[in-house]
RODO-2510 file (C-alpha; in nm, 4 decimals, decimal comma):
residues 533
     n   res          X          Y          Z
     1     m    -0,0230     0,0333     0,0215
     2     r     0,1084     0,3622    -0,0794
     3     t     0,2841     0,5108     0,2579
     4     a     0,1547     0,8691     0,1455
     5     s    -0,2171     0,9946     0,0721
     6     a    -0,3109     1,2003    -0,2356
     7     q    -0,2018     1,4634    -0,3103
     8     p    -0,3559     1,8251    -0,3745
     9     k    -0,4771     1,8778    -0,7868
    10     d    -0,1916     2,1837    -0,7900
    11     a     0,1352     1,9471    -0,8165
    12     i     0,4730     2,1459    -0,8152
    13     s     0,8323     2,0454    -1,0156
    14     l     1,0879     1,8879    -0,9613
    15     e     1,2822     2,1958    -0,9703
    16     q     1,0134     2,3612    -0,7235
    17     l     1,0490     2,0693    -0,5201
    18     l     1,4157     2,1026    -0,4626
    19     a     1,4508     2,4777    -0,4278
    20     q     1,1681     2,4330    -0,1132
    21     l     1,3586     2,1584     0,0723
    22     g     1,6913     2,3546     0,0486
    23     s     2,0489     2,1851     0,0363
    24     g     2,0895     1,8875     0,2756
    25     f     1,8459     1,6952     0,1407
    26     l     1,8462     1,6021    -0,1562
    27     e     2,0919     1,6251    -0,4795
    28     v     2,0492     1,5765    -0,8358
    29     v     2,2390     1,2494    -0,9948
    30     r     2,0866     1,2672    -1,3327
    31     a     1,7374     1,4667    -1,4699
    32     p     1,8084     1,3421    -1,8323
    33     a     1,3963     1,4830    -1,9223
    34     g     1,5089     1,7864    -1,6910
    35     l     1,3753     1,9018    -1,3768
    36     d     1,0223     1,9921    -1,5336
    37     r     0,8352     1,6773    -1,4252
    38     r     0,5523     1,6812    -1,1911
    39     v     0,5735     1,5520    -0,8097
    40     r     0,2470     1,4970    -0,7129
    41     t     0,2978     1,1884    -0,3977
    42     a     0,5849     1,1134    -0,2367
    43     v     0,6200     0,7132    -0,2166
    44     i     0,8259     0,4865     0,0364
    45     w     0,9308     0,1825    -0,1506
    46     d     1,0545    -0,1336     0,0258
    47     v     1,2732    -0,3666    -0,1246
    48     a     1,0714    -0,6005     0,1314
    49     n     0,7270    -0,4691     0,0747
    50     p     0,6980    -0,3187    -0,2978
    51     v     0,4226    -0,1350    -0,3441
    52     h     0,2552    -0,0030    -0,6228
    53     i     0,4371     0,3058    -0,8161
    54     g     0,1805     0,5780    -1,0038
    55     r     0,2871     0,8475    -1,2599
    56     d     0,4336     1,1522    -1,1014
    57     d     0,5174     0,9510    -0,8059
    58     i     0,8773     1,0508    -0,5894
    59     i     1,0120     0,7173    -0,4742
    60     f     1,2119     0,6763    -0,1520
    61     a     1,3942     0,3068    -0,2657
    62     v     1,4933     0,2148     0,0741
    63     g     1,6906    -0,1113     0,1401
    64     v     1,8067    -0,0726    -0,2242
    65     s     2,1691    -0,0086    -0,2901
    66     g     2,3671     0,1515    -0,5670
    67     d     2,5579    -0,1875    -0,6874
    68     s     2,2137    -0,3906    -0,6564
    69     p     2,0489    -0,4774    -0,9324
    70     g     1,7068    -0,4273    -0,8059
    71     l     1,8319    -0,0212    -0,8325
    72     v     1,8221    -0,1505    -1,2347
    73     q     1,4895    -0,3153    -1,2205
    74     l     1,3046    -0,0291    -0,9626
    75     i     1,4236     0,2557    -1,2510
    76     e     1,3030     0,0429    -1,4935
    77     m     0,9423     0,0128    -1,3208
    78     a     0,9644     0,3870    -1,2715
    79     a     1,0026     0,5039    -1,6420
    80     k     0,7250     0,2309    -1,7097
    81     a     0,4888     0,4291    -1,4575
    82     e     0,5885     0,7282    -1,5559
    83     a     0,7329     0,8333    -1,2123
    84     s     0,9075     1,1492    -1,1611
    85     a     1,2249     1,0414    -0,9822
    86     v     1,3731     0,7724    -0,7701
    87     v     1,5594     0,9211    -0,4416
    88     l     1,8708     0,7035    -0,3428
    89     k     2,0948     0,6947    -0,0160
    90     g     2,4535     0,5747    -0,0073
    91     l     2,5412     0,6052    -0,4359
    92     e     2,9075     0,6164    -0,4774
    93     q     2,9367     0,5468    -0,7939
    94     h     2,7462     0,7923    -1,0141
    95     e     2,8648     0,7279    -1,3134
    96     w     2,6485     0,3868    -1,3214
    97     a     2,3319     0,5440    -1,1915
    98     r     2,3482     0,7618    -1,4246
    99     a     2,3612     0,5452    -1,6805
   100     v     2,0743     0,3378    -1,5606
   101     a     1,8725     0,6694    -1,5304
   102     d     1,9444     0,7807    -1,8854
   103     r     1,8535     0,4430    -2,0254
   104     a     1,5569     0,4587    -1,8883
   105     d     1,4596     0,8245    -1,8987
   106     v     1,3769     0,8571    -1,5315
   107     a     1,5365     1,1135    -1,2887
   108     v     1,7965     0,9815    -0,9647
   109     l     1,8616     1,1609    -0,6461
   110     v     2,0380     1,0446    -0,3765
   111     a     1,9825     1,1752     0,0124
   112     p     2,2364     1,1740     0,3071
   113     p     2,3199     0,8838     0,4217
   114     d     2,2242     0,9668     0,7756
   115     l     1,8921     1,1464     0,6949
   116     a     1,6285     0,9477     0,8276
   117     w     1,3317     0,7998     0,5113
   118     e     1,1085     0,9040     0,7497
   119     h     1,1834     1,3152     0,8129
   120     l     1,3012     1,3061     0,4020
   121     h     0,9482     1,2004     0,3002
   122     a     0,8007     1,4526     0,6086
   123     q     0,9896     1,7211     0,4253
   124     v     0,8355     1,6334     0,1097
   125     r     0,4855     1,5863     0,1625
   126     a     0,5098     1,9124     0,3353
   127     a     0,6946     2,1370    -0,0245
   128     v     0,4729     1,9415    -0,2377
   129     a     0,1157     2,0428    -0,0099
   130     t     0,2577     2,3641     0,0183
   131     g     0,3459     2,3921    -0,3397
   132     h     0,0669     2,6137    -0,5090
   133     a     0,2387     2,9098    -0,2806
   134     f     0,5244     2,9038    -0,5937
   135     r     0,2274     2,9001    -0,8967
   136     t     0,0868     3,1776    -1,0670
   137     d    -0,2890     3,2062    -1,0435
   138     h    -0,4032     3,1996    -1,4434
   139     e    -0,7773     3,1892    -1,3968
   140     g    -0,9816     3,5263    -1,2999
   141     t    -0,9482     3,8731    -1,5723
   142     v    -0,6444     4,0162    -1,3341
   143     s    -0,3445     3,7686    -1,2708
   144     i    -0,2126     3,8459    -0,9459
   145     g     0,1467     3,7504    -1,0826
   146     d     0,1421     4,0665    -1,3299
   147     l     0,1625     4,4180    -1,1062
   148     f     0,1147     4,5793    -1,4574
   149     a    -0,2269     4,4082    -1,4823
   150     l    -0,3195     4,4657    -1,1230
   151     a    -0,2456     4,8772    -1,1715
   152     d    -0,4591     4,8343    -1,4946
   153     a    -0,7477     4,6585    -1,3134
   154     a    -0,7511     4,9152    -1,0722
   155     a    -0,6918     5,2253    -1,2635
   156     a    -1,0716     5,0964    -1,4361
   157     d    -1,1930     5,0207    -1,0773
   158     l    -1,0930     5,3508    -0,9725
   159     g    -1,1099     5,6005    -1,2568
   160     g    -0,7496     5,6819    -1,2425
   161     e    -0,3920     5,6060    -1,3367
   162     v    -0,2477     5,3594    -1,1145
   163     e     0,1078     5,3672    -0,9594
   164     i     0,2900     5,0992    -0,7378
   165     d     0,6426     5,1863    -0,5888
   166     d     0,8571     4,9499    -0,3845
   167     a     0,9216     5,0088    -0,0194
   168     s     1,2377     5,3193    -0,1820
   169     m     0,9765     5,4669    -0,3603
   170     h     1,1004     5,2966    -0,6956
   171     v     0,8659     5,2728    -0,9823
   172     q     0,7432     4,8854    -0,9962
   173     a     0,4520     4,8954    -1,1788
   174     f     0,1613     5,1541    -1,3402
   175     s    -0,1430     5,1591    -1,5522
   176     t    -0,1018     5,1885    -1,8908
   177     r    -0,4804     5,2443    -1,9840
   178     g    -0,3211     5,5372    -2,1736
   179     g    -0,5222     5,8180    -1,9894
   180     e    -0,4716     6,1476    -1,8946
   181     i    -0,1309     6,2241    -1,6769
   182     d     0,0052     6,5047    -1,4849
   183     e     0,3619     6,5766    -1,4523
   184     l     0,4660     6,4541    -1,0818
   185     r     0,3203     6,1368    -1,2912
   186     r     0,4719     6,1655    -1,6260
   187     a     0,8186     6,2195    -1,4139
   188     s     0,7701     5,9333    -1,1761
   189     i     0,7432     5,7078    -1,4916
   190     l     1,0062     5,8473    -1,7148
   191     c     1,3040     5,8397    -1,4233
   192     r     1,1991     5,5451    -1,2280
   193     y     1,1275     5,7463    -0,8949
   194     p     0,9436     6,1093    -0,7958
   195     p     1,0761     6,4234    -0,8764
   196     q     1,3327     6,5093    -0,5356
   197     s     1,1115     6,8225    -0,4613
   198     f     0,7659     6,6249    -0,4121
   199     m     0,9705     6,3640    -0,2489
   200     e     1,0702     6,6729     0,0203
   201     w     0,7147     6,7928     0,0013
   202     l     0,6165     6,4014     0,1376
   203     r     0,8923     6,4717     0,4129
   204     g     0,8160     6,8098     0,5132
   205     s     0,4983     6,7993     0,5200
   206     g     0,3993     6,4977     0,7523
   207     a     0,2458     6,2778     0,4480
   208     m     0,5071     6,0497     0,4400
   209     g     0,4920     5,9664     0,8264
   210     k     0,1236     5,9635     0,8011
   211     i     0,0884     5,7186     0,5221
   212     r     0,3122     5,4438     0,6778
   213     e     0,1242     5,4220     0,9948
   214     s    -0,2178     5,4313     0,8738
   215     l    -0,4082     5,1361     0,7807
   216     r    -0,6049     5,2964     0,6013
   217     p    -0,5675     5,5159     0,2542
   218     v    -0,4131     5,8391     0,2187
   219     r    -0,5414     6,1840     0,0459
   220     l    -0,3009     6,4258    -0,0714
   221     d    -0,3074     6,7346    -0,2665
   222     p     0,0403     6,8225    -0,3678
   223     p     0,0642     7,1149    -0,4759
   224     g     0,0394     7,2328    -0,8789
   225     q    -0,0901     6,8472    -0,8664
   226     c    -0,3876     6,6375    -0,9123
   227     p    -0,4741     6,4967    -0,5897
   228     r    -0,3733     6,1321    -0,5097
   229     l    -0,5094     5,8508    -0,2593
   230     v    -0,2645     5,6577    -0,1424
   231     s    -0,1738     5,3215     0,0388
   232     a     0,1039     5,1666     0,2038
   233     i     0,1385     4,7877     0,0934
   234     r     0,1899     4,6074     0,3912
   235     a     0,2772     4,2283     0,4785
   236     g     0,1775     4,3063     0,8674
   237     i     0,3698     4,6207     1,0484
   238     d     0,6620     4,5675     0,7401
   239     v     0,5489     4,8609     0,4631
   240     l     0,6660     4,6557     0,0845
   241     g     0,5808     4,9287    -0,0953
   242     y     0,2552     5,2439    -0,2005
   243     i     0,0245     5,2119    -0,4641
   244     w    -0,0942     5,5774    -0,6299
   245     v    -0,4071     5,6819    -0,7848
   246     v    -0,4030     5,9721    -0,9670
   247     q    -0,7773     6,1339    -0,9552
   248     g    -0,9509     6,1625    -1,2776
   249     t    -1,1972     6,3839    -1,4351
   250     r    -1,4928     6,2981    -1,2155
   251     p    -1,3618     6,2756    -0,8011
   252     f    -1,3166     5,9416    -0,6366
   253     a    -1,6589     5,7068    -0,5424
   254     p    -1,7088     5,6770    -0,2028
   255     d    -1,5991     5,3675    -0,1975
   256     a    -1,2402     5,3968    -0,3628
   257     e    -1,0601     5,3942     0,0070
   258     a    -1,2086     5,0468     0,0868
   259     a    -1,1633     4,9440    -0,3207
   260     l    -0,7424     5,0574    -0,3019
   261     t    -0,7048     4,8567     0,0754
   262     e    -0,8433     4,5197    -0,0850
   263     i    -0,5692     4,6477    -0,3763
   264     a    -0,2927     4,7020    -0,1977
   265     r    -0,3481     4,3898    -0,0264
   266     i    -0,3812     4,2061    -0,3455
   267     a    -0,0037     4,4266    -0,4438
   268     a     0,0876     4,2968    -0,1186
   269     a     0,0328     3,9036    -0,1278
   270     q     0,2195     3,9297    -0,5002
   271     i     0,5238     4,0897    -0,3760
   272     v     0,5444     3,8472    -0,1177
   273     r     0,4462     3,5996    -0,3364
   274     t     0,7489     3,7447    -0,6094
   275     k     0,9790     3,7823    -0,3578
   276     a     0,9357     3,4433    -0,2711
   277     v     1,0157     3,2931    -0,5747
   278     e     1,2770     3,4878    -0,6629
   279     d     1,4310     3,3439    -0,3334
   280     v     1,3409     3,0371    -0,4569
   281     d     1,5456     3,1007    -0,8198
   282     r     1,7696     3,1802    -0,6501
   283     r     1,8617     2,8772    -0,4222
   284     l     1,8126     2,6698    -0,7558
   285     r     2,0790     2,8744    -0,9119
   286     a     2,3092     2,8026    -0,6278
   287     q     2,2570     2,4886    -0,6012
   288     c     2,3368     2,4092    -0,9418
   289     l     2,6477     2,5645    -0,9855
   290     r     2,7395     2,4355    -0,6628
   291     g     2,6913     2,0832    -0,8136
   292     v     2,8489     2,2006    -1,1293
   293     l     3,1443     2,2878    -0,9422
   294     e     3,1745     1,9702    -0,7492
   295     g     3,1221     1,7960    -1,0658
   296     t     2,8057     1,6482    -1,0053
   297     g     2,5582     1,8697    -1,1258
   298     l     2,4575     1,9485    -1,5081
   299     a     2,6075     2,2114    -1,6489
   300     s     2,2675     2,2322    -1,8866
   301     l     2,0595     2,2963    -1,5492
   302     l     2,2916     2,5566    -1,4353
   303     a     2,2888     2,7210    -1,7866
   304     a     1,9192     2,7149    -1,8173
   305     r     1,8348     2,8963    -1,4615
   306     l     2,1202     3,1516    -1,5789
   307     g     1,9235     3,2062    -1,8996
   308     a     2,2739     3,1625    -2,0795
   309     c     2,2781     3,2453    -2,4651
   310     d     2,4603     3,0035    -2,7191
   311     g     2,8048     3,1100    -2,6738
   312     e     2,8071     3,2817    -2,3748
   313     r     3,1220     3,3089    -2,2010
   314     f     3,2196     3,3364    -1,8126
   315     r     3,4379     3,3758    -1,5209
   316     v     3,4845     3,2120    -1,1448
   317     l     3,5900     3,4267    -0,9047
   318     a     3,6746     3,2714    -0,5488
   319     f     3,6773     3,5094    -0,2698
   320     r     3,8597     3,4034     0,1233
   321     p     3,9464     3,6301     0,3926
   322     r     4,3262     3,6435     0,4536
   323     g     4,3522     3,5761     0,7566
   324     g     4,0817     3,2760     0,7513
   325     w     3,7650     3,2652     0,8241
   326     s     3,7336     3,3988     1,2138
   327     g     3,4938     3,1594     1,3066
   328     d     3,1655     3,3551     1,3344
   329     r     2,9219     3,2243     1,1242
   330     a     2,7581     3,5595     1,1022
   331     e     3,0638     3,6840     0,9194
   332     r     3,0568     3,4465     0,6490
   333     l     2,7095     3,4598     0,6016
   334     f     2,7158     3,9112     0,5068
   335     v     3,0486     3,7665     0,3182
   336     h     2,7595     3,5102     0,0904
   337     g     2,5207     3,7323     0,1358
   338     l     2,7216     4,0334    -0,0092
   339     v     2,9180     3,8745    -0,2756
   340     a     2,5686     3,7169    -0,3893
   341     l     2,3845     4,0854    -0,4049
   342     r     2,6355     4,2377    -0,6336
   343     a     2,6753     3,9001    -0,8477
   344     e     2,3241     3,9652    -0,9494
   345     m     2,2741     4,3244    -0,9549
   346     g     2,2324     4,5213    -1,2669
   347     e     2,3327     4,3260    -1,5949
   348     r     2,5658     4,0958    -1,4203
   349     r     2,2929     3,7770    -1,3834
   350     g     2,5066     3,5683    -1,1848
   351     t     2,5289     3,3939    -0,9054
   352     a     2,7320     3,2802    -0,6134
   353     v     2,7538     2,9985    -0,3160
   354     a     3,0216     2,9394    -0,0485
   355     a     3,1859     2,5983    -0,0776
   356     g     3,4352     2,4520     0,1332
   357     d     3,6137     2,7558     0,2797
   358     h     3,6088     2,9912    -0,0526
   359     i     3,2592     3,1764    -0,1678
   360     y     3,2226     3,1498    -0,5621
   361     a     3,0349     3,3714    -0,7582
   362     l     2,9897     3,2968    -1,1140
   363     i     2,9232     3,5916    -1,4139
   364     p     2,8804     3,6303    -1,8336
   365     d     3,2042     3,8602    -1,9383
   366     t     3,3911     3,9005    -2,1995
   367     s     3,7857     3,8821    -2,3055
   368     s     3,9029     4,1816    -2,1786
   369     g     3,7414     4,0860    -1,8003
   370     e     3,5970     4,4188    -1,6992
   371     a     3,3020     4,3078    -1,5233
   372     s     3,4797     4,0538    -1,3399
   373     t     3,7518     4,2590    -1,2283
   374     s     3,4796     4,5288    -1,1288
   375     l     3,2848     4,2900    -0,9919
   376     a     3,5835     4,1679    -0,7593
   377     q     3,7571     4,5207    -0,6392
   378     e     3,3498     4,5612    -0,5626
   379     i     3,3219     4,3113    -0,3145
   380     v     3,7302     4,3539    -0,2029
   381     t     3,6345     4,7285    -0,1263
   382     l     3,2713     4,6924     0,0888
   383     t     3,3855     4,3974     0,2853
   384     a     3,6892     4,5540     0,3887
   385     n     3,4775     4,9129     0,5533
   386     q     3,1795     4,7469     0,5884
   387     l     3,2942     4,4369     0,7696
   388     d     3,6391     4,5149     0,8592
   389     v     3,6796     4,1654     0,6630
   390     r     3,9953     4,1709     0,3756
   391     l     3,9233     3,9557     0,1228
   392     v     4,1807     3,7897    -0,1609
   393     a     4,0019     3,7501    -0,5019
   394     g     4,1015     3,5030    -0,7447
   395     m     3,9347     3,5382    -1,1130
   396     s     3,9171     3,2585    -1,3470
   397     a     4,0402     3,2408    -1,7285
   398     l     3,7601     3,2808    -1,9579
   399     i     3,5444     2,9527    -1,9922
   400     d     3,3867     2,9063    -2,3489
   401     s     3,1259     2,6099    -2,1720
   402     l     2,9833     2,5306    -1,7905
   403     d     3,1316     2,2396    -1,8717
   404     a     3,4190     2,3730    -1,7675
   405     l     3,3613     2,4885    -1,4124
   406     p     3,5235     2,2246    -1,2249
   407     a     3,8694     2,3161    -1,4477
   408     a     3,7766     2,6925    -1,3383
   409     r     3,7526     2,5751    -1,0082
   410     t     4,0526     2,4273    -0,9580
   411     q     4,2499     2,7574    -1,0897
   412     v     4,0628     2,9846    -0,8803
   413     d     4,1538     2,7911    -0,5644
   414     r     4,5452     2,8223    -0,6861
   415     i     4,5310     3,2087    -0,7260
   416     v     4,3881     3,2514    -0,3700
   417     r     4,6467     3,0352    -0,1866
   418     l     4,8816     3,2424    -0,4053
   419     l     4,7370     3,4891    -0,2544
   420     v     4,6847     3,4487     0,1049
   421     s     5,0099     3,3685     0,1104
   422     t     5,1590     3,7180     0,0324
   423     d     5,0476     4,0998     0,1823
   424     e     4,9689     4,2216    -0,2102
   425     p     4,7625     4,2093    -0,4681
   426     d     4,3840     4,1087    -0,3122
   427     i     4,2871     4,0928    -0,6912
   428     a     4,4512     3,8664    -0,9561
   429     s     4,3272     3,6403    -1,2634
   430     p     4,5430     3,3708    -1,4022
   431     d     4,7854     3,5972    -1,6179
   432     e     4,8686     3,7993    -1,3417
   433     l     5,0152     3,5127    -1,1634
   434     r     5,0824     3,2556    -1,4949
   435     p     5,4581     3,1787    -1,3347
   436     r     5,3810     3,1503    -0,9648
   437     a     5,0985     2,9851    -1,1009
   438     v     5,2318     2,7208    -1,3115
   439     l     5,5134     2,6813    -1,0330
   440     a     5,2229     2,5829    -0,8116
   441     e     5,0408     2,3413    -1,0569
   442     i     5,3846     2,1603    -1,0839
   443     r     5,4158     2,1438    -0,6779
   444     e     5,0637     2,0027    -0,6562
   445     l     5,1708     1,7030    -0,9548
   446     a     5,4744     1,6970    -0,7466
   447     h     5,3077     1,5718    -0,4336
   448     e     5,1245     1,3507    -0,6707
   449     r     5,4630     1,1997    -0,7869
   450     p     5,7283     1,2557    -0,5015
   451     q     5,9738     1,1000    -0,7737
   452     l     5,9469     1,4501    -0,9396
   453     l     6,1857     1,5977    -0,6558
   454     q     6,4680     1,3043    -0,6230
   455     g     6,8231     1,4043    -0,7378
   456     s     7,1098     1,6295    -0,6297
   457     i     6,9063     1,8583    -0,4388
   458     d     6,8290     1,5711    -0,1990
   459     v     7,2237     1,5192    -0,1547
   460     l     7,2650     1,8828    -0,0665
   461     r     7,0246     1,8979     0,1541
   462     e     7,1167     1,5839     0,3703
   463     l     7,4720     1,7383     0,3286
   464     d     7,4038     2,0615     0,4648
   465     e     7,1670     1,8953     0,7944
   466     k     7,4911     1,7047     0,9168
   467     r     7,7759     1,9136     0,7956
   468     n     7,6129     2,2530     0,8910
   469     t     7,6839     2,3787     0,5341
   470     n     7,4672     2,6059     0,3670
   471     y     7,5083     2,4679    -0,0186
   472     i     7,1369     2,4882    -0,0648
   473     a     7,1516     2,8512     0,0136
   474     t     7,4323     2,9036    -0,2070
   475     l     7,2630     2,7515    -0,5454
   476     l     6,9468     2,9675    -0,4457
   477     a     7,1476     3,2623    -0,4293
   478     y     7,3174     3,1355    -0,7780
   479     f     6,9497     3,1266    -0,9353
   480     d     6,8037     3,4005    -0,7925
   481     a     7,0855     3,6110    -0,9996
   482     a     7,0676     3,4458    -1,3190
   483     c     7,3809     3,2089    -1,2610
   484     d     7,5982     3,5906    -1,2316
   485     l     7,9198     3,5231    -0,9715
   486     t     7,9392     3,8822    -0,9255
   487     e     7,5952     3,9166    -0,8487
   488     a     7,4790     3,5813    -0,7137
   489     a     7,8556     3,6871    -0,4152
   490     k     7,6557     4,0228    -0,3832
   491     l     7,3860     3,8667    -0,2249
   492     l     7,5729     3,5721    -0,0086
   493     y     7,8233     3,8792     0,1333
   494     v     8,1087     3,6696    -0,0376
   495     h     8,4302     3,6843    -0,2416
   496     r     8,3259     3,6268    -0,5947
   497     n     8,6377     3,3552    -0,5938
   498     t     8,4689     3,1929    -0,2750
   499     l     8,1058     3,1295    -0,4968
   500     r     8,3218     2,9816    -0,7256
   501     y     8,4761     2,7095    -0,4639
   502     r     8,1426     2,6826    -0,3093
   503     l     8,0072     2,5957    -0,6699
   504     q     8,2607     2,3904    -0,7628
   505     r     8,2515     2,2100    -0,4017
   506     i     7,8818     2,1617    -0,5244
   507     q     7,8957     1,9873    -0,8416
   508     q     8,1368     1,7357    -0,7121
   509     l     7,9584     1,6424    -0,4068
   510     s     7,6146     1,6218    -0,5607
   511     g     7,7045     1,5289    -0,9007
   512     l     7,5274     1,8652    -1,0538
   513     n     7,6375     1,9574    -1,4108
   514     l     7,6121     2,3411    -1,3426
   515     d     7,6883     2,4332    -1,7049
   516     d     7,4079     2,1665    -1,8584
   517     p     7,1209     2,4110    -1,9569
   518     v     6,8966     2,1352    -1,8976
   519     e     7,0553     1,9940    -1,5695
   520     r     7,0602     2,3406    -1,4227
   521     l     6,6666     2,3926    -1,5421
   522     v     6,5773     2,1063    -1,3249
   523     a     6,8141     2,1699    -1,0099
   524     e     6,6108     2,5207    -0,9929
   525     l     6,2805     2,4269    -1,0510
   526     q     6,3373     2,1155    -0,7546
   527     l     6,5104     2,3347    -0,5230
   528     r     6,2237     2,6011    -0,5602
   529     l     5,9388     2,3471    -0,5694
   530     s     6,0773     2,1824    -0,2474
   531     l     6,1068     2,5111    -0,0479
   532     g     5,7544     2,6152    -0,1526
   533     d     5,8795     2,9305    -0,3074
***
């Protein structure tokens, strides 16, 4: 039997479900048909007690391991029943599961091993049950998902042109019936903000305070302008914005205030809903970015969430405090919020996510890198001035495809490690740190293959330790001086002949031939890698 009762008519999509659950619950392994599939019912499918699978079900595969033949059977059953997705635990081999999901055309999700099925089941049921909160009402003559449509309907009802502003008085929507407008309304619409003279009148006359305090619409008579009714748009005690009605050729009807109060209530619902949808969209973009950066997500889904165009190019930025995070969780949240806000502002259309010790931002950019440089500079300056946090910022090279994000992450992580090891600069790209970045990448390779560092340098280091000599320092000064004996002697504060003698001893004891350019190159590289320089 099913473990969940039938859900309401208004189902939600997998995409909306993941957004409402948030991080820590479900991760997409594969979604061949995308995340638009509807979810109506959560079903627990126990290998010891199989149940019926229906269309649009999300199936919790209890007792089915990632390498079990039963997984293939369950996914095939889900495909036949046109289920939405199969949820697994303890999945280590993602590639195999992706192949199975692709063949069956069924989404496969994975849940954390320590998350109880019952808890996950309850969360999914709650998300599905409240899914209508993220849907737009398309019934009736007015869609509350459209502030412009609401403004037109209000204007028709009240007999005057309508304007809807946010809490900062920036114009969000206005009626478009084509009626007569006065200069104040014209200026507000053209500039998206009321004239400064009108704002000064609102504050000086006390009208602004009266509007914010009153629970009913307020009538205003601005000097030289048409009379107006204005109501604050509220959510509880918070003012979300304002709705204005300009009196037309006839005075307002007796019931105009009551009507405007109801319209303001509808506007509040829409603004709250719009904000909720924007928050969901922001969280989805961040989750998609995290998945692709970690090599587990689909670049195509991220591109769709970002609205990326064909041929559009991107850069990745990574931010981290010079001394590491303070341990104050609020500090990291504030920095993350600031990075996300700046990445999304204006035409950037970016997104940001915290992962590991870094906060990453992804934004569209051009070959010049001006957008990335400007964003990095803004964030570094703002966090220093407002939060007293000194960040460093690493910028990736330009990437032509979001599939290259994991490699770009590796690149910016390396740049950030180089930046935190020095006082300057705070911001750098691969080109600006090319020599040190190449050396750092070779050092990473040497950690995996320690034999690359074996040779004459090991011999000299051992001699220094046993005999208290300074052969390594001598050789390093020689390389720093570009193999110029006179300059190297100055660095070591010794006579040129003394340095020549030391170099001869170095060659005799280690077998190093400094006259051979290849041997000299390898020795210098081994020396700098071993010193971490």
